[in-house]
C-alpha positions as CSV (number, residue, x, y, z in Angstrom):
1,M,104.4,121.0,100.7
2,I,103.9,120.1,104.4
3,S,100.7,120.6,106.4
4,Y,99.7,119.5,109.9
5,L,96.7,117.5,111.0
6,N,95.0,117.6,114.4
7,H,94.0,114.0,115.4
8,G,94.5,114.6,119.1
9,E,98.1,115.2,118.6
10,Q,100.0,117.0,115.8
11,E,101.5,114.9,113.0
12,A,102.9,116.1,109.7
13,R,101.3,115.4,106.4
14,V,103.5,115.6,103.3
15,D,102.3,116.1,99.7
16,V,103.7,113.3,97.4
17,L,102.9,113.8,93.8
18,G,99.7,115.6,94.9
19,M,98.7,112.9,97.3
20,P,98.7,113.5,101.1
21,V,100.7,111.1,103.2
22,D,100.6,111.2,107.0
23,C,104.1,111.0,108.5
24,L,103.5,108.9,111.6
25,T,104.6,105.8,113.3
26,M,102.8,102.5,113.4
27,E,101.8,103.1,117.0
28,Q,100.3,106.5,116.1
29,A,98.4,105.1,113.1
30,T,97.0,102.3,115.3
31,S,96.0,104.8,117.9
32,Q,94.2,106.9,115.4
33,V,92.2,104.0,114.0
34,C,91.3,102.8,117.5
35,H,90.2,106.3,118.5
36,A,88.2,106.7,115.3
37,W,86.1,103.5,115.7
38,Q,84.7,105.0,118.8
39,G,83.4,108.0,116.8
40,D,80.1,108.6,114.9
41,K,81.5,108.7,111.4
42,V,83.3,106.5,108.9
43,F,87.0,106.9,109.2
44,H,88.7,105.8,105.9
45,V,92.3,104.6,106.0
46,V,94.3,104.3,102.8
47,T,97.6,102.5,102.9
48,A,99.4,104.1,100.0
49,N,102.4,102.6,98.3
50,A,104.4,104.0,95.3
51,E,102.3,102.1,92.8
52,M,99.0,103.5,94.2
53,I,100.3,107.1,94.2
54,Y,101.7,106.8,90.7
55,T,98.5,105.3,89.4
56,S,96.5,108.1,91.0
57,M,98.3,110.5,88.6
58,H,96.4,108.9,85.8
59,D,93.2,108.0,87.7
60,P,91.3,111.1,88.9
61,E,88.8,109.0,90.8
62,L,91.5,107.3,92.8
63,A,93.3,110.6,93.4
64,E,90.1,112.1,94.9
65,I,89.6,109.1,97.1
66,I,93.1,109.3,98.5
67,R,92.7,113.1,99.1
68,S,89.4,112.5,100.9
69,A,90.7,109.8,103.2
70,Q,91.0,110.6,106.9
71,L,94.3,108.8,107.2
72,V,96.9,107.9,104.5
73,T,99.9,105.8,105.6
74,A,103.2,105.3,104.0
75,D,102.9,101.7,102.9
76,G,106.1,101.1,101.0
77,A,109.8,101.9,101.1
78,G,109.3,104.1,98.0
79,V,106.8,106.4,99.8
80,V,109.0,106.6,102.9
81,K,112.0,107.6,100.6
82,A,109.8,110.2,98.9
83,S,108.8,111.7,102.2
84,R,112.4,112.2,103.1
85,L,113.3,113.7,99.7
86,L,110.4,116.1,100.1
87,G,111.6,117.3,103.5
88,C,109.0,115.7,105.8
89,P,110.3,112.2,106.6
90,A,107.8,109.5,107.6
91,P,109.3,107.9,110.7
92,E,108.7,104.4,109.5
93,R,106.8,102.3,107.0
94,V,103.2,101.7,108.0
95,A,102.3,98.7,105.9
96,G,98.7,97.6,105.5
97,Y,99.2,94.0,106.7
98,D,101.1,95.2,109.8
99,L,98.5,97.8,110.6
100,M,95.7,95.3,110.1
101,L,97.3,92.9,112.7
102,K,97.9,95.8,115.2
103,C,94.2,96.8,114.9
104,L,93.0,93.3,115.2
105,E,95.0,92.9,118.4
106,K,93.5,96.2,119.8
107,A,90.0,95.1,118.7
108,A,90.4,91.8,120.6
109,R,91.6,93.6,123.7
110,N,88.8,96.1,123.6
111,N,86.0,93.8,122.6
112,A,85.5,95.8,119.3
113,P,83.6,93.8,116.7
114,V,85.2,93.3,113.3
115,Y,83.8,92.6,109.8
116,L,85.9,91.0,107.1
117,L,85.1,91.7,103.4
118,G,86.9,90.3,100.4
119,A,89.2,87.5,99.1
120,H,88.2,84.0,97.9
121,P,85.7,82.2,100.2
122,D,88.3,79.6,101.3
123,V,90.9,82.3,101.9
124,L,88.4,84.4,103.9
125,N,87.5,81.4,106.1
126,Q,91.1,80.5,106.8
127,A,92.0,84.1,107.5
128,R,89.1,84.4,109.9
129,Q,90.2,81.3,111.8
130,R,93.8,82.4,111.9
131,A,92.8,85.8,113.2
132,E,90.7,84.3,116.0
133,K,93.6,82.0,116.9
134,L,96.2,84.8,117.0
135,F,94.0,87.2,118.9
136,P,91.9,85.3,121.6
137,G,88.7,87.1,122.3
138,L,88.5,88.7,118.8
139,S,84.8,89.2,117.9
140,V,84.3,88.7,114.1
141,A,80.8,90.0,113.8
142,G,80.6,89.0,110.1
143,A,82.5,88.1,107.0
144,R,81.8,88.0,103.3
145,D,84.0,87.0,100.4
146,G,84.8,89.4,97.5
147,Y,83.1,87.4,94.8
148,F,79.7,89.0,94.8
149,K,77.5,90.4,92.1
150,E,76.3,94.0,91.7
151,E,72.8,93.1,92.8
152,E,74.1,91.7,96.1
153,Q,75.6,95.0,97.1
154,K,72.5,96.2,99.0
155,Q,72.3,92.9,101.0
156,I,76.0,93.1,101.9
157,L,75.7,96.7,103.1
158,E,72.6,95.8,105.2
159,E,74.5,92.9,106.8
160,I,77.5,95.2,107.6
161,C,75.2,97.7,109.2
162,A,73.3,95.0,111.2
163,C,76.7,93.7,112.5
164,G,77.8,97.2,113.6
165,P,81.5,96.6,113.3
166,A,84.0,99.0,114.9
167,L,86.6,97.9,112.3
168,L,85.8,97.0,108.7
169,L,88.6,95.4,106.7
170,V,88.2,95.3,102.9
171,A,90.4,93.0,100.9
172,M,89.6,93.5,97.2
173,G,92.9,94.8,95.9
174,V,93.8,98.3,94.7
175,P,92.0,100.3,93.4
176,R,88.7,98.2,93.7
177,Q,88.6,98.3,97.4
178,E,89.2,102.0,97.7
179,K,86.5,102.7,95.1
180,W,84.1,100.4,96.8
181,I,84.7,102.1,100.2
182,Y,84.3,105.6,98.7
183,E,81.2,104.7,96.7
184,H,79.4,103.2,99.8
185,K,80.9,105.4,102.5
186,E,77.6,107.1,103.2
187,K,75.8,103.8,103.6
188,L,78.3,102.2,106.0
189,P,77.8,102.4,109.8
190,P,80.3,104.5,111.9
191,C,83.5,102.6,111.9
192,A,87.2,102.6,110.9
193,V,87.5,101.1,107.4
194,I,90.8,100.0,105.9
195,G,91.6,98.7,102.4
196,V,94.0,95.8,103.1
197,G,94.7,94.4,99.6
198,G,96.0,90.8,99.7
199,S,96.4,90.8,103.5
200,F,93.8,88.0,104.0
201,D,95.9,85.8,101.7
202,V,99.0,86.4,103.9
203,L,97.0,85.9,107.1
204,A,95.5,82.7,105.7
205,G,99.0,81.4,104.8
206,K,98.3,81.4,101.0
207,S,101.1,83.8,100.3
208,R,104.2,84.8,102.2
209,R,105.8,88.1,103.1
210,A,109.5,88.8,102.6
211,P,111.9,87.9,105.4
212,L,112.1,90.6,108.1
213,W,115.5,91.7,107.0
214,M,114.3,92.4,103.5
215,Q,111.3,94.3,104.8
216,R,113.6,96.5,106.9
217,A,115.9,97.0,104.0
218,G,113.1,98.2,101.8
219,L,113.4,95.2,99.5
220,E,110.1,93.5,100.0
221,W,109.2,94.4,96.4
222,L,112.2,92.3,95.2
223,Y,111.0,89.3,97.2
224,R,107.6,89.7,95.6
225,V,109.1,89.7,92.1
226,Y,111.1,86.6,93.0
227,R,107.9,84.8,94.2
228,E,105.7,86.2,91.4
229,P,107.8,87.1,88.3
230,R,104.6,88.6,86.7
231,R,105.0,91.5,89.2
232,L,108.0,92.7,87.3
233,I,105.7,94.8,85.0
234,R,104.3,96.5,88.1
235,V,107.7,97.1,89.7
236,R,108.8,99.2,86.8
237,I,106.6,101.9,88.2
238,L,109.0,102.5,91.2
239,P,111.8,104.2,89.2
240,L,109.2,106.3,87.4
241,F,107.6,107.3,90.7
242,L,111.0,108.3,92.2
243,A,111.8,110.3,89.1
244,W,108.6,112.3,89.5
245,V,109.4,112.8,93.2
246,L,112.8,114.1,92.4
247,L,111.3,116.6,90.0
248,Q,108.8,117.7,92.7
249,A,111.6,118.0,95.3
250,A,113.7,120.1,92.9
251,G,110.7,122.4,92.3
252,L,110.6,121.5,88.6
253,K,107.2,120.0,88.9
254,R,104.2,121.0,90.9
255,F,101.1,118.8,91.7
């Protein structure tokens, strides 16, 4: 199933196992986020990889969150492949880390304040310093690590509102970050909010991405398994995901 969205220009949206994925370039995604942070509503961006979409089949709450998001990017070679099999090819992978960097660059150029939420305190501090070094002029209006208690939620939300960020980056891992954003969406100030997973760890230098050639070849998952063998259990989801996509493409399964 293919539908079209109107975000100032027409871009296709493809249904992958019942989840909407926007078929757009990194430039288009960045443009939408930058346009959205000038608006008067919360603009939720989900960077969906194969694992997230497969998990949503068994997690109704996560599925509803993805469907309600204003922008869902194809974060992963598996999702890009799925879009092609389903007849609406995503032009490229729009990974959460890369999208985060592009948006931080735009924020620095346009004096748009940013709030960082999530990760370990040390990682958060290093990620903030690295971001400010990479993008001179970047205004980090506030930051809070992800190790907070339930009773601290109200204080954190009040702080975010007081800072008035144009861009809110939430690094709590999937699906915690998506569920946190969805739960508190009505209490957040107007801004673009993106769940960025472990991107702060990469930005801080605590973890490394695959070499560029592996990213371009769709083999970043293999590099992650090499670096962290415990990920092998999670990677087994990829063939299951593609099997379901093939059934959907053949019309043998509807979502």
